[in-house]
SEVEX-208491 format. One line per 2 residues: for each residue x, y, z of N, C-alpha, C, O. Coordinates in steps of 0.2 Angstrom, whole numbers, always signed. Example, Ala and Ser with C-alpha at 12.3 -4.5 7.8 and 13.67 -1.06 7.14 Angstrom:
REM SEVEX-208491
+66,-28,+39,+62,-22,+39,+66,-16,+39,+71,-17,+42; +64,-11,+35,+68,-5,+36,+64,+0,+39,+67,+6,+40
This chain:
REM SEVEX-208491
+694,-485,-44,+690,-490,-40,+686,-495,-44,+684,-494,-50; +686,-500,-41,+682,-506,-45,+675,-505,-44,+672,-503,-39
+671,-508,-48,+664,-509,-47,+662,-513,-41,+656,-511,-38; +665,-517,-39,+664,-522,-34,+664,-518,-27,+660,-519,-22
+669,-513,-27,+670,-509,-21,+665,-504,-20,+663,-502,-14; +663,-501,-26,+658,-495,-25,+651,-498,-24,+647,-494,-22
+649,-504,-25,+642,-506,-24,+642,-507,-16,+646,-510,-13; +636,-505,-14,+635,-506,-6,+631,-513,-6,+627,-514,-10
+632,-516,+0,+629,-522,+0,+621,-521,+1,+619,-517,+5; +618,-525,-3,+610,-525,-2,+608,-529,+4,+610,-534,+5
+603,-526,+7,+600,-530,+13,+597,-536,+10,+594,-537,+5; +598,-542,+14,+595,-548,+12,+588,-548,+15,+586,-545,+20
+584,-551,+11,+577,-551,+13,+576,-557,+18,+580,-562,+17; +572,-556,+23,+571,-561,+28,+568,-567,+25,+564,-567,+20
+570,-573,+27,+567,-579,+25,+560,-580,+28,+558,-576,+32; +557,-585,+26,+550,-587,+29,+550,-587,+36,+545,-585,+39
+554,-591,+39,+554,-592,+46,+555,-586,+50,+552,-585,+55; +560,-581,+48,+561,-575,+51,+555,-571,+51,+554,-567,+56
+552,-570,+45,+546,-566,+44,+540,-569,+49,+537,-564,+53; +539,-575,+50,+534,-578,+54,+536,-576,+62,+532,-574,+65
+543,-577,+63,+545,-575,+70,+544,-568,+72,+542,-566,+77; +546,-563,+67,+545,-556,+68,+537,-555,+69,+535,-551,+73
+533,-558,+65,+526,-556,+65,+523,-559,+72,+519,-555,+75; +525,-564,+74,+523,-567,+81,+525,-562,+87,+522,-561,+91
+532,-560,+86,+534,-555,+91,+530,-549,+91,+529,-546,+97; +529,-546,+86,+525,-540,+85,+518,-541,+88,+515,-537,+92
+515,-546,+86,+508,-548,+89,+508,-549,+96,+504,-546,+100; +513,-552,+99,+514,-553,+106,+515,-546,+110,+512,-545,+115
+519,-542,+107,+520,-535,+110,+514,-531,+110,+512,-529,+116; +510,-531,+105,+504,-527,+105,+499,-530,+109,+495,-526,+112
+498,-536,+110,+494,-540,+114,+495,-538,+121,+491,-536,+125; +501,-539,+123,+503,-537,+130,+502,-529,+132,+500,-528,+137
+504,-525,+127,+503,-518,+128,+495,-516,+129,+493,-513,+133; +491,-519,+125,+484,-518,+125,+481,-521,+132,+477,-518,+135
+484,-527,+134,+482,-530,+140,+484,-525,+146,+479,-524,+151; +490,-522,+146,+492,-518,+152,+487,-512,+152,+485,-509,+157
+486,-509,+146,+482,-503,+146,+475,-504,+148,+472,-500,+152; +472,-510,+146,+465,-511,+148,+465,-513,+156,+460,-511,+159
+470,-516,+158,+470,-518,+166,+471,-512,+170,+467,-511,+175; +475,-507,+168,+476,-501,+171,+469,-497,+171,+467,-494,+176
+466,-497,+165,+460,-493,+165,+454,-496,+170,+451,-492,+173; +454,-502,+170,+449,-506,+174,+450,-505,+181,+446,-504,+185
+457,-504,+183,+459,-503,+190,+458,-496,+192,+456,-495,+198; +460,-491,+188,+461,-484,+190,+454,-481,+190,+452,-477,+195
+450,-482,+185,+444,-478,+184,+439,-479,+190,+437,-473,+192; +438,-485,+192,+433,-485,+198,+436,-482,+204,+432,-479,+208
+443,-482,+205,+446,-479,+211,+445,-471,+211,+445,-468,+216; +445,-469,+205,+445,-461,+204,+438,-459,+205,+436,-454,+208
+433,-462,+202,+426,-460,+201,+422,-462,+207,+417,-459,+208; +423,-468,+210,+419,-471,+215,+423,-474,+221,+423,-480,+222
+427,-469,+224,+431,-472,+229,+428,-475,+235,+431,-480,+238; +422,-473,+237,+418,-475,+243,+416,-482,+242,+416,-486,+247
+415,-485,+236,+412,-491,+235,+418,-496,+236,+417,-502,+237; +424,-494,+235,+430,-499,+235,+432,-500,+242,+436,-504,+244
+430,-495,+247,+433,-495,+254,+431,-501,+258,+425,-501,+260; +435,-506,+259,+433,-512,+263,+428,-517,+261,+426,-521,+265
+426,-517,+255,+421,-522,+253,+415,-522,+256,+412,-527,+258; +412,-516,+258,+406,-515,+262,+400,-517,+258,+394,-516,+260
+400,-518,+251,+394,-520,+247,+391,-526,+250,+385,-526,+248; +394,-530,+253,+391,-537,+255,+389,-537,+262,+388,-542,+265
+387,-531,+265,+385,-531,+272,+378,-534,+272,+374,-532,+268; +377,-537,+278,+370,-539,+279,+366,-533,+282,+369,-528,+284
+359,-534,+283,+355,-529,+285,+357,-528,+293,+357,-522,+295; +359,-533,+296,+360,-532,+303,+367,-528,+304,+368,-524,+308
+372,-530,+300,+378,-527,+300,+378,-519,+298,+381,-515,+300; +373,-518,+293,+372,-511,+291,+370,-507,+297,+372,-502,+298
+365,-510,+300,+362,-507,+306,+367,-505,+311,+367,-500,+314; +372,-510,+312,+377,-509,+317,+381,-503,+315,+383,-499,+320
+383,-503,+309,+388,-498,+307,+384,-491,+307,+388,-486,+308; +378,-491,+305,+374,-484,+305,+374,-482,+312,+374,-476,+314
+373,-486,+317,+372,-484,+324,+379,-482,+326,+379,-477,+330; +384,-485,+324,+391,-482,+326,+392,-475,+323,+395,-471,+327
+390,-474,+317,+391,-468,+314,+387,-462,+318,+389,-457,+319; +381,-464,+320,+376,-460,+324,+380,-458,+330,+380,-452,+332
+382,-463,+334,+386,-462,+340,+392,-457,+339,+393,-453,+343; +396,-459,+334,+401,-455,+332,+399,-447,+331,+403,-443,+333
+394,-446,+327,+392,-440,+326,+390,-436,+332,+392,-430,+333; +386,-439,+336,+384,-436,+343,+390,-434,+347,+390,-429,+350
+394,-439,+348,+400,-438,+352,+405,-433,+349,+408,-429,+353; +406,-432,+343,+410,-427,+340,+407,-420,+341,+410,-415,+342
+400,-420,+340,+397,-413,+341,+397,-411,+349,+398,-405,+350; +396,-416,+353,+397,-415,+360,+404,-412,+362,+405,-408,+366
+409,-415,+359,+416,-413,+361,+417,-406,+358,+420,-402,+362; +415,-405,+352,+416,-398,+349,+412,-393,+354,+414,-387,+355
+406,-394,+356,+402,-390,+360,+404,-389,+367,+403,-384,+370; +407,-394,+370,+409,-394,+377,+415,-389,+378,+417,-388,+383
+418,-387,+372,+424,-383,+373,+431,-386,+373,+436,-383,+373; +431,-393,+373,+437,-397,+373,+441,-395,+367,+447,-395,+367
+438,-394,+361,+441,-392,+355,+441,-385,+353,+442,-383,+347; +439,-381,+358,+438,-374,+356,+445,-370,+354,+444,-366,+349
+451,-372,+357,+457,-369,+354,+460,-372,+348,+464,-369,+345; +457,-377,+346,+459,-381,+340,+457,-378,+333,+451,-377,+333
+461,-377,+328,+459,-375,+322,+455,-381,+318,+452,-380,+313; +456,-387,+321,+453,-393,+318,+446,-394,+320,+443,-399,+319
+443,-389,+323,+436,-389,+325,+431,-391,+320,+431,-387,+315; +428,-396,+320,+423,-398,+315,+426,-402,+309,+423,-405,+305
+433,-403,+309,+436,-407,+304,+435,-414,+304,+435,-418,+299; +433,-417,+310,+431,-424,+311,+425,-426,+306,+424,-432,+304
+421,-421,+304,+416,-422,+299,+418,-425,+293,+415,-429,+289; +424,-423,+290,+427,-425,+284,+428,-433,+284,+426,-436,+279
+431,-435,+289,+432,-442,+290,+425,-446,+291,+424,-451,+288; +421,-443,+295,+414,-446,+295,+411,-447,+289,+407,-452,+287
+411,-441,+285,+408,-442,+278,+411,-447,+274,+407,-451,+270; +417,-449,+274,+420,-454,+270,+417,-461,+273,+416,-465,+268
+417,-462,+279,+414,-468,+282,+407,-469,+280,+404,-474,+279; +403,-463,+280,+396,-463,+278,+395,-465,+271,+391,-470,+269
+399,-462,+266,+399,-464,+259,+401,-471,+258,+398,-474,+253; +405,-474,+262,+407,-481,+261,+401,-486,+262,+401,-491,+259
+396,-484,+266,+390,-488,+267,+385,-487,+262,+380,-490,+262; +386,-483,+257,+381,-481,+252,+378,-487,+248,+372,-488,+248
+383,-491,+246,+380,-497,+242,+376,-502,+246,+371,-505,+243; +378,-503,+252,+375,-508,+256,+368,-505,+260,+364,-509,+261
+368,-499,+262,+363,-496,+266,+359,-491,+263,+355,-488,+267; +360,-489,+257,+356,-483,+254,+349,-484,+254,+345,-478,+253
+346,-490,+254,+339,-490,+254,+335,-489,+261,+329,-489,+261; +339,-489,+266,+336,-488,+273,+334,-481,+274,+338,-477,+273
+329,-480,+277,+327,-473,+279,+332,-470,+284,+333,-464,+284; +335,-474,+289,+340,-472,+293,+346,-469,+290,+349,-465,+293
+348,-472,+284,+354,-469,+281,+353,-462,+279,+357,-458,+280; +347,-461,+276,+345,-454,+274,+344,-449,+280,+347,-443,+279
+341,-451,+285,+340,-447,+291,+347,-446,+294,+348,-440,+297; +351,-450,+294,+358,-449,+297,+362,-443,+294,+365,-439,+297
+361,-443,+287,+364,-438,+283,+361,-431,+285,+364,-426,+286; +354,-431,+286,+351,-425,+287,+353,-423,+294,+354,-417,+295
+354,-427,+299,+356,-426,+306,+363,-423,+305,+365,-418,+309; +368,-426,+301,+374,-423,+300,+375,-416,+298,+378,-412,+301
+371,-414,+293,+370,-407,+291,+367,-402,+296,+369,-397,+297; +362,-405,+300,+359,-401,+305,+364,-400,+311,+365,-394,+314
+368,-405,+313,+374,-404,+318,+379,-399,+315,+381,-395,+319; +381,-399,+309,+386,-395,+306,+383,-388,+307,+387,-383,+308
+377,-387,+305,+374,-380,+306,+374,-378,+313,+375,-372,+314; +372,-382,+317,+372,-380,+325,+379,-378,+327,+380,-374,+331
+384,-382,+325,+391,-380,+327,+393,-373,+324,+396,-370,+328; +391,-372,+318,+392,-365,+315,+389,-360,+319,+392,-355,+321
+383,-361,+321,+379,-357,+325,+382,-355,+332,+383,-350,+334; +384,-361,+335,+387,-360,+341,+394,-356,+341,+396,-353,+346
+397,-357,+335,+403,-353,+334,+402,-346,+332,+407,-342,+332; +396,-344,+331,+394,-337,+329,+395,-337,+321,+396,-331,+319
+396,-342,+318,+397,-342,+311,+391,-343,+306,+392,-346,+301; +385,-342,+309,+379,-343,+305,+376,-336,+304,+377,-331,+307
+372,-336,+299,+368,-330,+297,+364,-328,+303,+363,-322,+304; +360,-332,+306,+356,-331,+311,+359,-328,+317,+357,-323,+320
+365,-331,+319,+369,-328,+325,+371,-321,+323,+371,-317,+327; +373,-320,+317,+376,-313,+315,+370,-308,+315,+371,-303,+317
+364,-310,+313,+358,-306,+313,+356,-304,+320,+354,-298,+321; +357,-309,+325,+355,-307,+332,+360,-302,+334,+358,-298,+338
+367,-303,+333,+372,-298,+335,+370,-291,+332,+370,-286,+336; +368,-291,+326,+367,-284,+323,+361,-281,+326,+360,-275,+327
+355,-285,+327,+349,-283,+331,+351,-280,+338,+348,-275,+340; +355,-284,+341,+357,-282,+348,+361,-275,+348,+360,-271,+352
+365,-275,+343,+369,-269,+342,+365,-263,+341,+366,-257,+343; +360,-264,+336,+355,-258,+334,+351,-256,+340,+350,-250,+341
+349,-261,+344,+345,-259,+350,+349,-256,+355,+346,-251,+358; +355,-257,+356,+360,-254,+361,+361,-247,+359,+361,-242,+363
+361,-246,+352,+362,-239,+350,+356,-235,+350,+356,-229,+351; +350,-238,+350,+344,-235,+351,+342,-232,+358,+338,-228,+359
+345,-236,+363,+343,-234,+370,+348,-229,+372,+347,-227,+378
C-alpha cells in the first residue's frame, strides 16, 4: 500500500468567518435557553406558591368593591350553612364541601381586603360555622361528651 492511501485525511481548521458564525450560534442558543428558563421560573413559581393572588386580578379592587365582595362571601357563608342545617344536603356526602370553594374565593381577596376588620371577622365566622356544622352532625367533642353523659345517666337510673 502506498503512503498516500494509508494516511487519513486531516480535518481542516475552520476559517475565521466559520469560527465567528459558530460562536454567534452558540451564544444565541445559550441566550435563548436562559431566557426560556427564566421566563418559566417567573411564570410558574408565583402560581405554585401564591395561587390566590393570581386569581382574577383582585389586587386592584377599590374599597367599595372589596366591601361588595366581602358581603357576597358573607351571604354565601350563611346560605351554605342554612342549606346544610336545613337537611337539604343531609343525604349528600358533599356536606360542608362548599367551604373549600369559599376558602379559595376568600383567599383571592387577601391582597385587596386584608387590612379590613371585616375580612378577619369573616374568617372567624367561617370557622365558627364549620364548628357548628360539625356539632349539628354530632361530629364534635361536645356533642360526643353529651351523648356519653346521657348514656351514663341512663345506666345509673
